[in-house]
C-alpha positions as CSV (number, residue, x, y, z in Angstrom):
1,M,26.4,-31.9,-49.9
2,V,27.3,-29.4,-47.3
3,D,28.7,-30.2,-44.2
4,G,27.3,-32.6,-41.8
5,G,25.9,-34.5,-44.7
6,L,23.1,-32.6,-45.6
7,T,22.1,-32.7,-49.0
8,I,20.5,-30.3,-51.2
9,V,18.6,-30.3,-54.6
10,T,16.9,-27.9,-56.8
11,E,15.3,-27.6,-60.0
12,H,14.8,-24.5,-61.5
13,M,12.0,-23.0,-63.5
14,P,11.9,-20.1,-65.1
15,D,8.4,-19.7,-66.2
16,V,6.6,-20.0,-63.0
17,L,6.2,-17.2,-60.4
18,S,6.4,-19.8,-57.1
19,V,8.5,-21.6,-55.3
20,S,8.0,-25.3,-53.4
21,L,10.8,-25.6,-50.4
22,G,10.8,-29.2,-48.9
23,F,12.7,-30.7,-45.9
24,W,12.8,-34.4,-46.6
25,V,13.3,-36.1,-43.0
26,G,14.5,-40.4,-43.8
27,T,12.6,-41.2,-41.0
28,G,9.1,-42.6,-40.9
29,S,7.0,-44.9,-38.9
30,V,9.0,-47.9,-40.0
31,D,12.0,-47.0,-37.8
32,E,10.1,-46.5,-34.3
33,P,10.5,-48.6,-31.5
34,E,7.2,-50.4,-31.1
35,P,6.8,-48.6,-27.6
36,I,6.7,-45.4,-29.4
37,A,5.1,-46.4,-32.2
38,G,3.5,-43.4,-34.2
39,A,6.3,-40.9,-33.0
40,S,7.1,-39.9,-36.3
41,H,3.6,-38.4,-36.9
42,F,4.0,-37.2,-33.7
43,L,6.8,-35.0,-34.0
44,E,5.4,-33.8,-37.4
45,H,1.9,-32.5,-35.9
46,L,4.6,-30.7,-32.6
47,L,7.2,-29.2,-35.2
48,F,4.2,-27.2,-36.7
49,K,3.6,-26.1,-33.0
50,G,6.2,-23.2,-32.7
51,T,10.0,-22.5,-32.4
52,A,11.4,-21.0,-29.2
53,E,11.3,-17.8,-31.4
54,R,7.8,-18.3,-32.7
55,G,4.0,-19.5,-31.7
56,A,2.0,-22.1,-34.4
57,R,-0.3,-19.1,-34.5
58,E,2.5,-16.6,-35.8
59,I,3.8,-19.1,-38.1
60,A,0.6,-19.6,-39.9
61,E,0.1,-15.9,-40.1
62,L,3.4,-15.6,-41.8
63,V,2.4,-17.5,-44.3
64,D,-0.8,-17.0,-44.5
65,A,0.2,-13.3,-45.1
66,V,2.0,-14.2,-48.4
67,G,-0.8,-16.4,-49.7
68,G,1.9,-19.4,-48.9
69,D,0.9,-22.8,-48.3
70,L,2.6,-25.0,-45.1
71,N,2.0,-28.5,-44.5
72,A,3.8,-32.1,-43.9
73,F,2.9,-35.5,-44.2
74,T,4.4,-38.8,-42.8
75,T,5.0,-42.1,-44.9
76,K,6.3,-45.4,-43.3
77,E,9.5,-44.2,-44.5
78,H,10.4,-40.8,-44.4
79,T,8.4,-37.5,-43.5
80,A,8.3,-34.4,-45.1
81,F,7.7,-30.9,-44.4
82,Y,7.3,-28.6,-46.9
83,V,6.2,-24.6,-48.2
84,R,5.1,-22.9,-51.7
85,L,5.1,-19.5,-52.1
86,L,5.8,-16.7,-54.4
87,A,9.2,-16.8,-55.1
88,E,9.7,-13.4,-53.8
89,S,9.1,-14.9,-50.4
90,A,11.8,-18.2,-50.8
91,D,13.7,-16.3,-47.6
92,L,10.5,-16.9,-45.6
93,G,9.9,-20.5,-46.2
94,L,13.9,-21.1,-45.8
95,D,13.2,-19.2,-42.1
96,I,10.7,-20.9,-41.1
97,L,11.3,-24.8,-42.3
98,S,14.9,-24.6,-40.8
99,E,13.5,-23.5,-37.4
100,I,11.0,-25.8,-37.1
101,I,13.3,-28.6,-38.4
102,W,15.9,-27.8,-36.4
103,G,14.5,-26.1,-33.5
104,P,11.1,-27.4,-32.3
105,A,10.0,-25.7,-29.1
106,L,8.0,-28.9,-28.1
107,R,6.6,-27.9,-24.7
108,K,4.8,-29.7,-22.2
109,D,1.3,-28.6,-22.6
110,E,1.2,-28.2,-26.6
111,L,2.6,-32.1,-26.8
112,E,-0.5,-32.8,-24.3
113,A,-3.2,-30.9,-26.8
114,E,-1.3,-32.3,-29.6
115,R,-1.5,-35.6,-28.2
116,Q,-5.5,-35.6,-28.1
117,V,-5.2,-34.5,-31.3
118,I,-3.8,-37.4,-33.1
119,V,-5.9,-39.7,-30.6
120,E,-8.8,-38.2,-32.5
121,E,-7.2,-38.9,-36.0
122,I,-6.8,-42.5,-35.1
123,L,-10.4,-43.3,-33.9
124,M,-11.3,-41.5,-37.4
125,H,-9.5,-42.9,-39.4
126,S,-10.7,-46.4,-37.7
127,D,-14.5,-45.3,-38.4
128,E,-13.5,-45.8,-42.3
129,P,-13.7,-49.0,-42.9
130,A,-12.5,-48.1,-46.5
131,E,-8.8,-46.6,-45.2
132,E,-8.5,-49.4,-42.2
133,V,-9.0,-52.0,-44.8
134,H,-5.6,-50.9,-46.0
135,D,-3.9,-50.9,-43.0
136,L,-5.4,-53.8,-41.9
137,F,-3.9,-55.0,-45.4
138,N,-0.1,-54.0,-44.6
139,A,-0.4,-56.3,-41.0
140,A,-1.4,-59.5,-43.1
141,M,1.4,-58.7,-45.7
142,Y,3.8,-57.9,-43.2
143,P,3.2,-59.7,-39.8
144,G,5.5,-58.3,-36.8
145,H,7.1,-55.9,-38.8
146,P,6.5,-52.5,-38.3
147,L,6.0,-52.2,-42.0
148,G,3.0,-53.7,-40.9
149,R,2.1,-51.1,-38.1
150,D,0.3,-47.7,-39.0
151,V,1.8,-44.4,-39.7
152,L,-0.7,-43.3,-37.1
153,G,0.3,-45.1,-34.5
154,L,-1.6,-47.1,-32.3
155,E,-4.0,-45.4,-29.2
156,E,-2.0,-47.3,-26.5
157,T,1.6,-45.9,-27.8
158,V,0.6,-42.2,-28.2
159,R,-1.0,-42.0,-25.3
160,A,1.9,-43.3,-23.9
161,T,4.8,-41.7,-25.3
162,T,6.4,-39.1,-23.1
163,R,8.1,-35.6,-23.9
164,D,11.1,-36.9,-23.4
165,Q,11.0,-39.9,-25.7
166,V,9.7,-37.4,-28.9
167,A,12.4,-35.3,-27.8
168,E,15.1,-38.1,-27.7
169,F,13.7,-39.7,-31.1
170,H,13.6,-35.8,-32.9
171,R,17.4,-35.5,-31.4
172,K,18.8,-39.0,-33.2
173,H,16.9,-38.6,-36.7
174,Y,16.5,-35.2,-37.0
175,R,20.3,-34.6,-37.9
176,T,21.7,-33.3,-41.2
177,A,22.9,-36.6,-42.7
178,N,19.6,-37.6,-42.5
179,V,17.9,-34.5,-44.0
180,V,17.5,-33.8,-47.9
181,V,16.3,-30.3,-48.4
182,T,14.9,-29.4,-52.3
183,A,13.2,-26.5,-53.7
184,A,11.6,-26.0,-56.9
185,G,10.1,-22.8,-59.3
186,R,12.1,-19.8,-59.7
187,V,14.6,-20.4,-57.5
188,E,18.7,-20.3,-58.1
189,H,21.1,-23.9,-56.7
190,A,23.8,-21.1,-55.3
191,A,21.2,-18.6,-53.4
192,I,19.4,-21.9,-51.9
193,V,22.4,-23.8,-50.6
194,E,23.8,-20.7,-49.4
195,G,20.6,-19.3,-47.5
196,V,20.1,-23.0,-46.0
197,V,23.7,-22.9,-45.1
198,R,23.6,-19.6,-43.2
199,R,20.2,-21.0,-41.5
200,L,22.1,-24.4,-40.6
201,D,25.2,-22.4,-39.3
202,K,22.9,-20.3,-36.8
203,A,21.4,-23.2,-35.7
204,A,24.3,-25.6,-35.1
205,D,25.9,-22.2,-32.8
206,E,22.5,-22.5,-30.9
207,I,22.0,-25.8,-30.6
208,G,25.9,-27.7,-30.4
209,R,27.8,-28.6,-34.4
210,D,28.0,-32.1,-32.9
211,V,24.5,-32.4,-31.8
212,L,23.0,-30.7,-34.8
213,L,25.7,-32.1,-37.7
214,G,26.3,-35.6,-39.0
215,G,24.1,-38.3,-37.7
216,A,22.9,-41.7,-40.3
217,R,20.4,-43.0,-42.2
218,P,18.5,-45.3,-40.4
219,E,19.2,-49.0,-40.3
220,R,16.6,-51.1,-41.3
221,V,15.8,-55.4,-40.8
222,A,13.5,-56.5,-44.1
223,P,10.5,-58.4,-43.4
224,S,11.2,-62.3,-43.0
225,A,8.2,-63.6,-42.0
226,P,5.6,-64.6,-44.9
227,A,2.3,-63.1,-45.4
228,Q,-0.5,-64.1,-43.7
229,R,-2.5,-66.1,-46.4
230,L,-6.2,-64.7,-44.7
231,M,-7.3,-62.7,-42.1
232,V,-11.0,-61.2,-41.3
233,L,-12.3,-58.3,-40.1
234,N,-16.3,-58.8,-38.6
235,R,-17.2,-55.3,-39.1
236,P,-21.5,-54.8,-39.5
237,T,-20.9,-52.3,-42.8
238,E,-22.9,-52.2,-45.8
239,Q,-19.3,-53.1,-47.9
240,A,-17.5,-55.4,-48.0
241,H,-13.8,-54.2,-48.7
242,I,-11.7,-57.0,-50.3
243,M,-8.1,-56.7,-50.4
244,I,-5.8,-59.5,-52.3
245,G,-2.2,-58.9,-52.3
246,M,1.1,-60.2,-53.5
247,P,4.7,-60.1,-52.7
248,A,6.3,-58.1,-55.4
249,F,9.1,-55.8,-55.8
250,E,11.6,-53.6,-53.4
251,R,11.8,-50.1,-54.5
252,D,15.4,-50.3,-56.3
253,H,14.3,-54.1,-58.1
254,P,15.1,-53.3,-62.0
255,D,12.3,-54.3,-62.9
256,R,10.3,-52.3,-60.9
257,Q,9.4,-50.2,-63.8
258,V,7.8,-53.0,-65.5
259,L,5.9,-53.7,-62.3
260,N,4.6,-50.2,-62.8
261,V,3.4,-51.3,-66.0
262,L,1.8,-54.3,-65.0
263,D,0.0,-52.3,-62.5
264,H,-1.5,-49.6,-64.5
265,I,-2.6,-52.7,-67.0
266,L,-4.3,-55.0,-64.5
267,G,-6.2,-52.3,-62.4
268,G,-4.5,-48.5,-62.7
269,G,-7.1,-46.9,-64.3
270,M,-10.9,-46.7,-66.2
271,S,-9.3,-49.5,-69.4
272,S,-7.8,-51.4,-66.9
273,R,-8.9,-55.1,-67.2
274,L,-10.1,-54.6,-63.2
275,F,-12.7,-51.5,-64.0
276,Q,-13.7,-53.3,-66.9
277,T,-14.4,-56.6,-65.8
278,V,-15.8,-56.1,-62.6
279,R,-17.2,-52.5,-62.4
280,E,-18.1,-52.2,-65.5
281,E,-19.5,-55.1,-67.4
282,R,-20.9,-56.7,-64.5
283,G,-21.7,-53.4,-61.6
284,L,-20.6,-55.1,-58.7
285,A,-18.2,-52.5,-57.5
286,Y,-17.9,-47.9,-57.4
287,N,-14.2,-48.7,-56.7
288,V,-11.7,-51.3,-58.0
289,Y,-8.1,-50.8,-58.4
290,S,-4.5,-51.7,-57.7
291,Y,-1.2,-49.9,-56.4
292,R,2.3,-51.2,-56.2
293,S,4.1,-50.6,-52.6
294,G,8.1,-50.5,-52.8
295,Y,10.1,-50.5,-49.5
296,Q,13.2,-50.6,-48.5
297,G,13.6,-54.6,-48.9
298,A,10.3,-55.1,-49.3
299,G,7.5,-54.1,-51.7
300,D,4.1,-55.4,-52.5
301,L,0.9,-55.3,-55.1
302,A,-2.5,-55.4,-54.2
303,V,-6.4,-54.9,-55.4
304,Y,-9.0,-53.5,-53.7
305,A,-12.6,-54.1,-54.5
306,G,-15.5,-52.7,-52.5
307,T,-18.8,-54.3,-53.1
308,A,-22.4,-55.3,-51.4
309,P,-21.6,-58.1,-49.1
310,S,-23.5,-60.6,-50.8
311,R,-21.2,-60.3,-53.9
312,A,-18.4,-60.5,-51.9
313,S,-17.7,-64.1,-53.1
314,E,-18.2,-63.2,-56.9
315,V,-16.4,-60.4,-57.0
316,L,-13.5,-62.4,-55.2
317,K,-14.0,-65.1,-57.7
318,I,-13.7,-62.4,-61.2
319,V,-10.3,-60.8,-59.5
320,T,-8.6,-64.0,-59.1
321,E,-9.3,-65.4,-62.4
322,E,-8.4,-61.9,-63.6
323,L,-4.8,-62.2,-61.9
324,D,-4.7,-65.9,-63.1
325,K,-5.4,-64.9,-67.0
326,M,-2.6,-62.5,-66.6
327,A,0.4,-64.6,-65.2
328,A,-0.8,-67.0,-67.8
329,S,-0.8,-64.8,-70.5
330,G,0.9,-61.6,-69.7
331,P,-0.7,-58.3,-71.8
332,T,-2.1,-58.2,-74.9
333,P,0.3,-55.7,-77.3
334,D,-2.7,-53.1,-77.4
335,E,-3.0,-52.6,-73.8
336,L,0.9,-52.4,-72.9
337,T,1.2,-49.6,-76.0
338,A,-1.6,-47.9,-74.0
339,A,-0.1,-48.2,-70.5
340,K,2.7,-46.6,-71.9
341,S,1.5,-43.5,-73.8
342,H,-0.6,-42.8,-70.4
343,I,2.4,-43.6,-67.4
344,R,4.5,-40.9,-69.9
345,G,1.1,-38.5,-70.2
346,A,-0.1,-38.8,-66.9
347,T,4.2,-38.3,-65.6
348,A,4.7,-35.2,-67.3
349,L,1.1,-33.6,-66.3
350,G,1.3,-34.5,-62.9
351,L,4.9,-32.4,-62.6
352,E,3.4,-28.7,-63.9
353,D,3.7,-27.7,-60.9
354,S,6.6,-26.6,-58.7
355,G,5.1,-28.5,-55.6
356,A,5.2,-32.1,-57.6
357,R,8.8,-31.3,-59.1
358,M,9.7,-30.3,-55.5
359,S,8.2,-33.6,-54.2
360,R,9.8,-35.6,-56.5
361,L,13.2,-34.4,-56.1
362,G,13.0,-35.0,-51.7
363,R,11.4,-38.9,-52.5
364,S,14.0,-40.0,-55.4
365,Q,16.7,-38.8,-53.7
366,L,16.1,-40.3,-50.5
367,A,15.1,-43.4,-51.7
368,H,17.6,-44.0,-54.4
369,G,20.4,-41.3,-53.6
370,R,19.7,-39.8,-56.9
371,V,16.8,-37.8,-59.0
372,P,16.8,-39.5,-62.4
373,S,16.0,-37.1,-65.3
374,L,12.7,-37.0,-66.6
375,A,14.0,-38.3,-70.1
376,E,15.4,-41.4,-68.0
377,L,12.3,-42.5,-66.8
378,D,10.6,-41.7,-70.0
379,A,13.2,-44.2,-71.7
380,Q,12.9,-46.8,-68.9
381,V,9.0,-47.3,-69.4
382,A,9.6,-47.5,-73.2
383,A,12.0,-50.1,-72.4
384,V,9.4,-52.7,-71.7
385,T,8.7,-55.4,-73.4
386,R,5.6,-57.8,-73.8
387,E,8.3,-60.5,-72.3
388,D,9.2,-58.3,-69.8
389,L,5.6,-58.2,-68.6
390,A,4.7,-61.6,-69.0
391,R,8.2,-62.2,-66.6
392,V,7.2,-60.2,-64.2
393,A,3.4,-61.1,-64.2
394,K,4.3,-65.1,-64.1
395,T,6.8,-64.0,-60.6
396,V,4.5,-61.7,-58.8
397,L,1.0,-62.8,-59.7
398,D,1.5,-66.5,-59.6
399,G,3.4,-66.1,-56.4
400,P,1.2,-66.9,-52.6
401,R,-2.0,-64.5,-52.6
402,S,-3.1,-62.8,-49.2
403,L,-6.7,-62.1,-48.9
404,V,-8.2,-59.4,-46.3
405,V,-12.0,-58.9,-46.0
406,L,-13.5,-56.0,-43.6
407,G,-17.2,-56.6,-43.6
408,P,-20.2,-58.4,-42.2
409,F,-18.3,-61.6,-42.2
410,D,-17.4,-64.7,-39.6
411,D,-13.9,-65.5,-39.6
412,D,-14.8,-68.9,-41.3
413,A,-16.8,-67.5,-44.3
414,F,-14.0,-67.8,-46.8
415,P,-12.7,-71.6,-46.1
416,D,-12.3,-71.9,-49.4
417,W,-9.3,-68.9,-50.3
418,D,-6.5,-71.1,-51.8
419,G,-5.5,-67.7,-53.5
420,R,-6.8,-69.0,-57.0
421,A,-10.1,-68.7,-59.0
422,N,-10.9,-72.2,-58.7
423,G,-10.8,-72.0,-55.4
424,H,-14.2,-71.0,-54.8
């Protein structure tokens, strides 16, 4: 950690030619006041429009000229800006990321142009029912809470947000104590620290040290309202998009790796129970899977399936039967062994390039305040027992279940839903 609370984390990879650099801001859509919902994503777009010294075109041309890749993304709890390029061009990467994070121009004409781009993105997103159903799912799981809002924001809030509101949001959240800088690849930690500190000092002199340095992570209030048990959105779609959700563990829960293994057994791959029963044995869906989400103070486990509307009730019955079975008896020894092996292999394969390593550093540091070693993660997964899985399966899968359906159905299309297979 350097002046102002800025955290810098690096990982040396001697066998690669690249370096991936990331600036991770510990603010996402969950931290936005409702009138400016979408501000984090708005800023993500605007920071690429240029600084006082460089325009958007110049930034793009500089990165392209060295074969690099510059991008960003916004989540519910953080916003990340990153560049991947040859290690010999690391200084260029630090120059650009430092400038756009700490010295964006936020020009009014560019803001207005980008506003329309984001509105089009929102409209495009709503035209994709397989994507929209996940937004509905979040709204059902976290009613009245920012976790239930789409990261993109609402069309009306994006249209109404002013340049001054965006600039104030940037001033509040893009201070050093809320930023983590990560680097992975052919890098030396001392060189990265020196390069970041030098650029930070320059920015602080220009902007004002009291404006840039310090600050704090956002304060968050955990969701308190119970999840909505049933949500149906009538759309004239060719497929029914079905989601079942259950409250699960927050991101720091000691059983999060147990839930990781359980999720894989349930619907995390081609050998999973849901894939085999719904798709392979009965041919009822092309896409069927589960996933888990962990946030500060909340979490959930979700199951998704897309099927013909005429088969929606059948798919729903099969999925709930599988949830009931897992809650009652847990996984088999063979399922546990296969899941551990898969997670171990997938984790190793997923970290073969500098970009993936850099992302792991940023996500872990922001979420947990530290970066666990791969050996530590491997040991946590290896330590999961059938007893652990049975306990967590009963806790999560035996709890209340929410159903979200998007498709050609009326509000009363699922009158018998109670979360269990015998309710159909």
